[in-house]
C-alpha positions as CSV (number, residue, x, y, z in Angstrom):
1,X,122.0,68.9,93.1
2,X,118.6,70.2,91.7
3,X,117.9,72.1,94.9
4,X,121.4,73.6,94.9
5,X,121.0,74.9,91.4
6,X,117.5,76.2,92.1
7,X,118.8,77.9,95.2
8,X,121.6,79.6,93.3
9,X,119.0,80.9,90.8
10,X,116.8,82.0,93.6
11,X,119.6,84.0,95.4
12,X,120.7,85.4,92.0
13,X,117.2,86.8,91.5
14,X,116.6,87.8,95.1
15,X,119.7,89.9,95.8
16,X,119.4,92.4,93.0
17,X,115.6,92.5,93.5
18,X,116.2,93.2,97.2
19,X,118.6,96.1,96.5
20,X,116.4,97.7,93.9
21,X,113.3,97.2,96.1
22,X,114.9,98.8,99.2
23,X,116.3,101.7,97.2
24,X,112.9,102.3,95.6
25,X,111.3,102.5,99.0
26,X,114.0,104.7,100.4
27,X,113.6,107.1,97.4
28,X,109.8,107.1,97.7
29,X,110.1,107.9,101.4
30,X,111.9,111.2,100.7
31,X,108.9,112.4,98.7
32,X,106.3,111.1,101.2
33,X,106.9,108.5,103.9
34,X,103.5,106.9,103.2
35,X,104.6,106.0,99.7
36,X,107.3,103.7,101.2
37,X,104.5,101.6,102.7
38,X,102.3,101.9,99.6
39,X,104.9,100.1,97.5
40,X,106.2,97.7,100.1
41,X,103.7,95.0,99.4
42,X,104.3,94.8,95.6
43,X,108.0,94.8,96.2
44,X,107.7,92.0,98.8
45,X,105.6,90.0,96.4
46,X,108.4,90.2,93.9
47,X,110.9,89.1,96.5
48,X,108.6,86.2,97.4
49,X,108.5,85.1,93.8
50,X,112.3,85.1,93.5
51,X,112.7,82.6,96.4
52,X,109.6,80.6,95.7
53,X,107.6,81.7,98.7
54,X,103.8,81.7,98.2
55,X,102.5,83.9,101.0
56,X,98.9,83.7,102.2
57,X,97.2,85.6,105.1
58,X,94.5,84.2,107.3
59,X,92.6,86.6,109.4
60,X,92.3,90.4,109.2
61,X,94.5,93.1,110.8
62,X,92.4,95.7,112.7
63,X,91.6,98.9,110.8
64,X,92.0,101.2,113.8
65,X,94.4,101.5,116.7
66,X,98.1,101.2,117.2
67,X,99.5,97.8,118.1
68,X,102.5,95.9,119.3
69,X,102.7,93.1,116.7
70,X,104.6,90.0,117.8
71,X,105.5,87.2,115.4
72,X,107.6,84.0,115.6
73,X,111.0,84.2,114.0
74,X,112.0,81.2,111.9
75,X,113.5,82.6,108.7
76,X,115.5,85.5,107.2
77,X,112.3,86.1,105.2
78,X,110.1,87.0,108.1
79,X,110.4,90.8,107.8
80,X,109.3,90.6,104.2
81,X,106.0,88.9,105.2
82,X,104.9,91.8,107.4
83,X,103.7,94.0,104.5
84,X,101.3,91.2,103.5
85,X,99.1,91.7,106.7
86,X,100.0,95.1,108.3
87,X,97.8,98.2,107.9
88,X,99.1,101.7,108.0
89,X,102.6,102.8,108.9
90,X,104.8,100.7,111.2
91,X,108.4,100.2,112.3
92,X,110.2,97.5,114.2
93,X,112.6,96.6,116.9
94,X,115.7,95.1,115.3
95,X,119.1,93.8,116.5
96,X,121.7,96.5,116.1
97,X,123.8,94.3,113.8
98,X,121.2,94.9,111.1
99,X,122.6,98.5,110.8
100,X,125.9,97.1,109.5
101,X,124.5,96.2,106.1
102,X,124.3,99.0,103.4
103,X,120.9,99.6,101.8
104,X,119.2,97.6,104.6
105,X,120.6,100.1,107.1
106,X,119.2,103.1,105.1
107,X,115.8,101.4,104.8
108,X,115.6,100.7,108.5
109,X,116.6,104.3,109.2
110,X,113.8,105.6,107.0
111,X,111.2,103.7,108.8
112,X,112.6,104.7,112.2
113,X,113.5,101.2,113.2
114,X,114.7,100.9,116.8
115,X,118.1,99.1,117.1
116,X,118.6,97.0,120.2
117,X,121.9,95.8,121.7
118,X,120.9,92.8,123.7
119,X,124.3,92.6,125.3
120,X,124.0,96.1,126.8
121,X,121.1,96.4,129.2
122,X,121.2,100.2,129.4
123,X,121.2,100.6,125.6
124,X,118.4,98.0,125.4
125,X,116.3,100.0,127.8
126,X,117.0,103.2,125.8
127,X,115.8,101.4,122.7
128,X,112.5,100.3,124.4
129,X,111.9,104.0,125.5
130,X,112.4,105.1,121.9
131,X,109.9,102.5,120.8
132,X,107.4,103.8,123.3
133,X,107.6,107.3,121.8
134,X,107.2,105.9,118.2
135,X,104.1,103.9,119.3
136,X,102.6,106.9,121.0
137,X,103.1,108.9,117.8
138,X,100.8,106.6,115.9
139,X,102.9,103.8,114.3
140,X,102.6,100.1,115.0
141,X,105.7,98.3,116.3
142,X,106.6,95.0,114.9
143,X,108.7,92.6,117.1
144,X,110.1,89.1,116.7
145,X,110.3,88.4,120.5
146,X,112.4,85.3,120.2
147,X,115.3,87.7,119.3
148,X,117.0,85.2,117.0
149,X,115.8,82.7,114.4
150,X,114.9,79.2,115.7
151,X,117.1,76.4,114.5
152,X,114.6,73.7,115.3
153,X,111.5,75.2,113.8
154,X,109.8,75.4,117.2
155,X,109.2,78.6,119.1
156,X,112.1,79.6,121.4
157,X,111.9,81.4,124.8
158,X,110.5,84.9,124.3
159,X,112.5,88.0,125.4
160,X,110.8,90.4,127.8
161,X,111.6,93.7,126.1
162,X,108.5,93.9,123.9
163,X,106.2,93.1,126.8
164,X,107.6,95.9,128.8
165,X,106.9,98.1,125.8
166,X,103.3,97.0,125.6
167,X,102.8,97.3,129.3
168,X,104.3,100.8,129.5
169,X,102.2,102.1,126.6
170,X,99.0,100.2,127.4
171,X,99.0,99.0,123.8
172,X,97.1,96.0,122.6
173,X,99.2,93.1,121.4
174,X,98.5,91.2,118.2
175,X,100.2,87.7,117.9
176,X,101.1,86.6,114.4
177,X,101.9,83.0,113.6
178,X,104.1,82.4,110.6
179,X,104.0,78.9,109.2
180,X,106.2,77.6,106.4
181,X,109.1,80.1,106.5
182,X,111.3,77.7,108.3
183,X,110.9,75.3,105.4
184,X,111.8,78.1,102.9
185,X,115.2,78.5,104.5
186,X,116.3,77.4,107.9
187,X,119.1,79.3,109.7
188,X,121.4,76.3,109.4
189,X,121.3,76.1,105.5
190,X,121.8,78.4,102.5
191,X,119.5,76.4,100.4
192,X,116.0,77.5,99.5
193,X,112.9,75.3,99.4
194,X,109.9,76.8,97.5
195,X,106.9,76.5,99.7
196,X,103.6,78.0,101.0
197,X,103.9,80.4,103.9
198,X,100.8,81.3,106.0
199,X,100.6,84.3,108.2
200,X,97.8,83.8,110.8
201,X,96.6,86.9,112.5
202,X,95.6,86.3,116.1
203,X,93.0,88.3,118.0
204,X,94.3,91.5,119.7
205,X,95.1,91.2,123.4
206,X,94.0,94.5,125.0
207,X,95.7,96.0,128.0
208,X,92.6,95.4,130.1
209,X,93.2,91.7,129.6
210,X,96.9,91.5,130.5
211,X,97.2,94.4,132.9
212,X,96.9,92.3,136.0
213,X,99.0,89.4,134.7
214,X,102.4,91.2,134.8
215,X,105.2,90.8,132.4
216,X,105.7,87.0,133.0
217,X,101.9,86.4,132.7
218,X,101.5,88.2,129.4
219,X,104.6,86.6,128.0
220,X,103.2,83.2,128.7
221,X,99.8,84.2,127.2
222,X,101.5,85.4,123.9
223,X,103.8,82.4,123.8
224,X,100.8,80.1,124.0
225,X,98.9,82.0,121.3
226,X,101.9,81.9,119.0
227,X,102.2,78.1,119.4
228,X,98.5,77.7,118.6
229,X,98.8,80.0,115.5
230,X,101.8,78.1,114.2
231,X,100.3,74.7,114.9
232,X,102.9,73.8,117.4
233,X,100.2,73.0,120.0
234,X,96.5,71.9,119.5
235,X,94.1,74.6,120.9
236,X,91.7,71.8,121.8
237,X,94.3,70.3,124.2
238,X,95.1,73.6,126.0
């Protein structure tokens, strides 16, 4: 009962804060796109407070270079964790159903997010090509390579699209392990559980390291890194 009441309060605070925050960033972007990113962290800190998420970052994001940033996907809150550790301007590859939601759709359009239709291979390929152009133009690309949220808390099988993107652009990949977001709100429940969330920044994996491994090889490498960063496997036993 107590959790249900606190969850209702949390959602009651989160929804208007989310709408106001997204609209603020959209408006700021019309004056100067950089301003959207400048205010994204304060806004996400407010959103974190409304749902009881205490976000901490371990490690440091590189100051120079453009990267394909890959994180595990365990909660609806994952996109709001990115401003805590990202540097500079970035966008993301998102499932096309995200564009059905007002305000969120406008926000994604302002950051040039790339919608992907996973059920249509040709459109998915077009989306990856667009992402390649965005990356070459100086923006980072954020990807949740599992495609959908886990329902077990463990890393799911990774999709190959983001790895084709990295290979085609010769971009370095940065794995990010997000711990705690699954406890905040799993996909199978509406209830919120206040908790600590840790975003662990892995070491960049340059093209020179994964070039010879092929798509399957780099996928396995990133999968292992994500499991280590999230604590799913012990690095000493690998």
